[in-house]
KERO-743265 format. One line per field, with one value per atom (N, C-alpha, C): residue number from 1; residue in three letters; atom name; z, x, y. Coordinates in nm, 2 decimals, decimal comma. Layout:
! KERO-743265
num <- (NUM ...) .
residu <- (ALA ...) .
atome <- (CA ...) .
up <- (Z ...) .
east <- (X ...) .
north <- (Y ...) .
This chain:
! KERO-743265
num <- (1 1 1 2 2 2 3 3 3 4 4 4 5 5 5 6 6 6 7 7 7 8 8 8 9 9 9 10 10 10 11 11 11 12 12 12 13 13 13 14 14 14 15 15 15 16 16 16 17 17 17 18 18 18 19 19 19 20 20 20 21 21 21 22 22 22 23 23 23 24 24 24 25 25 25 26 26 26 27 27 27 28 28 28 29 29 29 30 30 30 31 31 31 32 32 32 33 33 33 34 34 34 35 35 35 36 36 36 37 37 37 38 38 38 39 39 39 40 40 40 41 41 41 42 42 42 43 43 43 44 44 44 45 45 45 46 46 46 47 47 47 48 48 48 49 49 49 50 50 50 51 51 51 52 52 52 53 53 53 54 54 54 55 55 55 56 56 56 57 57 57 58 58 58 59 59 59 60 60 60 61 61 61 62 62 62 63 63 63 64 64 64 65 65 65 66 66 66 67 67 67 68 68 68 69 69 69 70 70 70 71 71 71 72 72 72 73 73 73 74 74 74 75 75 75 76 76 76 77 77 77 78 78 78 79 79 79 80 80 80 81 81 81 82 82 82 83 83 83 84 84 84 85 85 85 86 86 86 87 87 87 88 88 88 89 89 89 90 90 90 91 91 91 92 92 92 93 93 93 94 94 94) .
residu <- (MET MET MET SER SER SER ASP ASP ASP ASN ASN ASN LEU LEU LEU LYS LYS LYS HIS HIS HIS TYR TYR TYR LYS LYS LYS SER SER SER LEU LEU LEU LEU LEU LEU GLU GLU GLU GLN GLN GLN ALA ALA ALA SER SER SER THR THR THR ASN ASN ASN PRO PRO PRO ALA ALA ALA ILE ILE ILE ILE ILE ILE THR THR THR GLN GLN GLN LEU LEU LEU GLU GLU GLU MET MET MET MET MET MET ALA ALA ALA GLU GLU GLU ASN ASN ASN GLY GLY GLY ASP ASP ASP GLY GLY GLY GLU GLU GLU LEU LEU LEU THR THR THR TYR TYR TYR ILE ILE ILE LEU LEU LEU GLY GLY GLY TRP TRP TRP CYS CYS CYS HIS HIS HIS PHE PHE PHE LYS LYS LYS GLY GLY GLY GLU GLU GLU TYR TYR TYR LEU LEU LEU PRO PRO PRO LYS LYS LYS ASP ASP ASP PHE PHE PHE THR THR THR LYS LYS LYS SER SER SER LEU LEU LEU TYR TYR TYR TRP TRP TRP LEU LEU LEU GLU GLU GLU LYS LYS LYS ALA ALA ALA LYS LYS LYS THR THR THR LEU LEU LEU GLY GLY GLY ASP ASP ASP ASP ASP ASP ARG ARG ARG ALA ALA ALA GLU GLU GLU GLU GLU GLU LEU LEU LEU MET MET MET VAL VAL VAL TYR TYR TYR CYS CYS CYS ARG ARG ARG PHE PHE PHE LEU LEU LEU GLN GLN GLN ILE ILE ILE ALA ALA ALA GLU GLU GLU TRP TRP TRP SER SER SER ARG ARG ARG ASP ASP ASP ASP ASP ASP ARG ARG ARG ARG ARG ARG ASN ASN ASN) .
atome <- (N CA C N CA C N CA C N CA C N CA C N CA C N CA C N CA C N CA C N CA C N CA C N CA C N CA C N CA C N CA C N CA C N CA C N CA C N CA C N CA C N CA C N CA C N CA C N CA C N CA C N CA C N CA C N CA C N CA C N CA C N CA C N CA C N CA C N CA C N CA C N CA C N CA C N CA C N CA C N CA C N CA C N CA C N CA C N CA C N CA C N CA C N CA C N CA C N CA C N CA C N CA C N CA C N CA C N CA C N CA C N CA C N CA C N CA C N CA C N CA C N CA C N CA C N CA C N CA C N CA C N CA C N CA C N CA C N CA C N CA C N CA C N CA C N CA C N CA C N CA C N CA C N CA C N CA C N CA C N CA C N CA C N CA C N CA C N CA C N CA C N CA C N CA C N CA C N CA C N CA C N CA C N CA C N CA C N CA C) .
up <- (0,64 0,63 0,77 0,83 0,96 0,95 1,06 1,06 1,02 1,07 1,03 0,88 0,82 0,68 0,60 0,64 0,57 0,58 0,69 0,71 0,62 0,62 0,54 0,39 0,35 0,21 0,17 0,26 0,23 0,22 0,30 0,29 0,17 0,13 0,01 -0,12 -0,11 -0,23 -0,25 -0,14 -0,15 -0,18 -0,17 -0,18 -0,31 -0,42 -0,55 -0,55 -0,48 -0,48 -0,36 -0,26 -0,14 -0,10 -0,15 -0,13 0,02 0,10 0,24 0,31 0,26 0,32 0,32 0,21 0,20 0,31 0,33 0,44 0,57 0,60 0,72 0,74 0,63 0,64 0,67 0,60 0,61 0,76 0,81 0,95 1,05 1,02 1,11 1,10 0,98 0,95 1,02 1,01 1,07 1,22 1,28 1,42 1,47 1,38 1,42 1,39 1,31 1,27 1,17 1,22 1,13 1,02 1,04 0,93 0,82 0,86 0,76 0,69 0,76 0,70 0,58 0,61 0,51 0,39 0,42 0,32 0,22 0,28 0,20 0,11 0,16 0,08 -0,03 0,00 -0,10 -0,21 -0,17 -0,26 -0,36 -0,31 -0,40 -0,49 -0,44 -0,52 -0,63 -0,61 -0,71 -0,79 -0,74 -0,81 -0,80 -0,69 -0,66 -0,55 -0,58 -0,49 -0,48 -0,50 -0,49 -0,62 -0,66 -0,77 -0,75 -0,86 -0,85 -0,83 -0,72 -0,69 -0,60 -0,66 -0,59 -0,47 -0,49 -0,38 -0,26 -0,28 -0,17 -0,11 -0,20 -0,15 -0,06 -0,10 -0,01 0,12 0,11 0,24 0,34 0,29 0,38 0,42 0,33 0,36 0,46 0,45 0,55 0,69 0,69 0,82 0,88 0,79 0,83 0,88 0,82 0,86 1,00 1,02 1,15 1,26 1,22 1,32 1,33 1,27 1,29 1,19 1,08 0,98 0,89 0,91 0,83 0,68 0,64 0,50 0,42 0,49 0,43 0,36 0,42 0,36 0,23 0,21 0,08 -0,03 0,00 -0,09 -0,13 -0,03 -0,05 -0,15 -0,15 -0,25 -0,39 -0,41 -0,54 -0,58 -0,49 -0,52 -0,56 -0,49 -0,53 -0,67 -0,69 -0,82 -0,94 -0,92 -1,02 -1,03 -0,92 -0,93 -1,01 -0,98 -1,06 -1,20 -1,23 -1,37 -1,44 -1,37 -1,42 -1,45 -1,36 -1,38 -1,50 -1,51 -1,62 -1,75 -1,76 -1,88 -1,91 -1,81 -1,83 -1,88 -1,83 -1,88 -2,02 -2,07 -2,21 -2,30 -2,25 -2,33 -2,35 -2,26 -2,27 -2,34) .
east <- (-1,28 -1,14 -1,07 -1,02 -0,95 -0,83 -0,79 -0,67 -0,55 -0,54 -0,43 -0,42 -0,54 -0,55 -0,51 -0,55 -0,51 -0,36 -0,30 -0,16 -0,08 -0,13 -0,06 -0,07 -0,19 -0,21 -0,12 -0,10 -0,01 0,13 0,17 0,31 0,33 0,23 0,24 0,24 0,18 0,18 0,32 0,40 0,53 0,64 0,60 0,69 0,77 0,71 0,78 0,90 0,89 1,00 1,09 1,05 1,13 1,11 1,19 1,18 1,20 1,27 1,29 1,15 1,05 0,92 0,86 0,89 0,84 0,91 1,04 1,11 1,04 1,01 0,95 0,82 0,74 0,60 0,61 0,70 0,72 0,76 0,85 0,89 0,78 0,69 0,57 0,48 0,46 0,38 0,43 0,56 0,63 0,61 0,60 0,59 0,44 0,36 0,22 0,11 0,14 0,03 -0,06 -0,17 -0,26 -0,32 -0,37 -0,43 -0,33 -0,21 -0,10 -0,06 -0,06 -0,02 -0,12 -0,25 -0,35 -0,33 -0,31 -0,29 -0,18 -0,07 0,05 0,01 -0,06 -0,11 -0,20 -0,29 -0,38 -0,31 -0,21 -0,14 -0,06 0,01 0,08 -0,02 -0,13 -0,23 -0,28 -0,31 -0,36 -0,26 -0,13 -0,03 -0,05 -0,12 -0,14 -0,05 0,03 0,14 0,26 0,24 0,36 0,35 0,46 0,45 0,36 0,29 0,20 0,29 0,27 0,35 0,26 0,21 0,12 0,19 0,32 0,39 0,40 0,44 0,44 0,30 0,21 0,07 0,03 0,05 0,02 0,09 0,22 0,29 0,23 0,19 0,13 -0,01 -0,08 -0,22 -0,22 -0,13 -0,12 -0,09 0,00 0,03 -0,10 -0,17 -0,29 -0,39 -0,41 -0,50 -0,46 -0,33 -0,28 -0,31 -0,31 -0,33 -0,48 -0,57 -0,71 -0,79 -0,73 -0,80 -0,88 -1,01 -1,10 -1,11 -1,07 -1,07 -0,96 -0,86 -0,74 -0,77 -0,85 -0,87 -0,93 -1,03 -1,10 -1,01 -0,93 -0,83 -0,73 -0,69 -0,59 -0,64 -0,77 -0,83 -0,81 -0,85 -0,83 -0,69 -0,60 -0,46 -0,40 -0,43 -0,39 -0,44 -0,56 -0,62 -0,55 -0,52 -0,45 -0,31 -0,25 -0,11 -0,10 -0,19 -0,19 -0,22 -0,31 -0,34 -0,21 -0,14 -0,02 0,09 0,10 0,20 0,16 0,03 -0,02 0,01 -0,01 0,01 0,16 0,24 0,39 0,43 0,38 0,41 0,38 0,26 0,22 0,31 0,37 0,47 0,60 0,64 0,77 0,75) .
north <- (1,33 1,28 1,31 1,21 1,23 1,32 1,37 1,46 1,38 1,25 1,16 1,14 1,11 1,08 1,21 1,32 1,45 1,46 1,43 1,45 1,35 1,22 1,12 1,15 1,20 1,24 1,35 1,45 1,56 1,51 1,42 1,36 1,28 1,20 1,12 1,21 1,32 1,41 1,47 1,48 1,53 1,42 1,29 1,18 1,18 1,22 1,22 1,31 1,42 1,51 1,50 1,42 1,39 1,25 1,16 1,01 0,98 1,06 1,03 1,02 1,09 1,08 0,94 0,87 0,73 0,65 0,66 0,59 0,62 0,75 0,79 0,73 0,73 0,67 0,52 0,45 0,31 0,27 0,35 0,33 0,35 0,45 0,47 0,35 0,30 0,18 0,06 0,04 -0,08 -0,07 0,05 0,06 0,05 0,01 -0,03 0,07 0,17 0,26 0,19 0,13 0,05 0,13 0,25 0,33 0,35 0,39 0,42 0,29 0,18 0,05 0,02 0,04 0,02 0,11 0,24 0,34 0,31 0,26 0,22 0,11 0,01 -0,10 -0,06 0,04 0,09 0,17 0,25 0,33 0,24 0,14 0,05 -0,03 -0,06 -0,14 -0,05 0,08 0,17 0,23 0,24 0,31 0,46 0,50 0,64 0,69 0,79 0,84 0,76 0,63 0,53 0,44 0,38 0,30 0,18 0,14 0,02 -0,10 -0,17 -0,29 -0,38 -0,49 -0,58 -0,65 -0,68 -0,75 -0,66 -0,53 -0,44 -0,41 -0,40 -0,38 -0,50 -0,62 -0,73 -0,73 -0,69 -0,68 -0,59 -0,47 -0,37 -0,41 -0,46 -0,50 -0,62 -0,71 -0,82 -0,76 -0,67 -0,60 -0,53 -0,46 -0,39 -0,49 -0,60 -0,70 -0,75 -0,77 -0,82 -0,72 -0,59 -0,48 -0,45 -0,53 -0,52 -0,44 -0,40 -0,32 -0,42 -0,41 -0,50 -0,48 -0,36 -0,33 -0,40 -0,44 -0,49 -0,62 -0,71 -0,84 -0,84 -0,75 -0,74 -0,69 -0,59 -0,54 -0,64 -0,72 -0,83 -0,93 -0,96 -1,06 -1,00 -0,87 -0,81 -0,81 -0,77 -0,76 -0,90 -1,00 -1,14 -1,17 -1,15 -1,18 -1,11 -0,98 -0,90 -0,94 -0,98 -1,03 -1,16 -1,25 -1,38 -1,35 -1,26 -1,23 -1,17 -1,09 -1,03 -1,14 -1,23 -1,34 -1,42 -1,45 -1,53 -1,46 -1,33 -1,25 -1,25 -1,24 -1,24 -1,38 -1,49 -1,62 -1,64 -1,59 -1,60 -1,52 -1,42 -1,34 -1,41 -1,49 -1,56 -1,69) .
């Protein structure tokens, strides 16, 4: 595990008790931190450290892809599939 990844994981573990950390991480990602951008997308996809949110996941994964992270595209496919399935399930309930 890279030093950056360890640092991000440590910050994410504290996010539930200190929401300002999320803002800090998002600002770093917006400023072009490709690895962090992918991590935020993954966390929102899995619902680990951050609330599960496919829309936010896709936002961060698209940014990661633009920044050259090859892993982002594959996860985006899964995320879109699950998002469509969720919409379909919601439509059937209404």
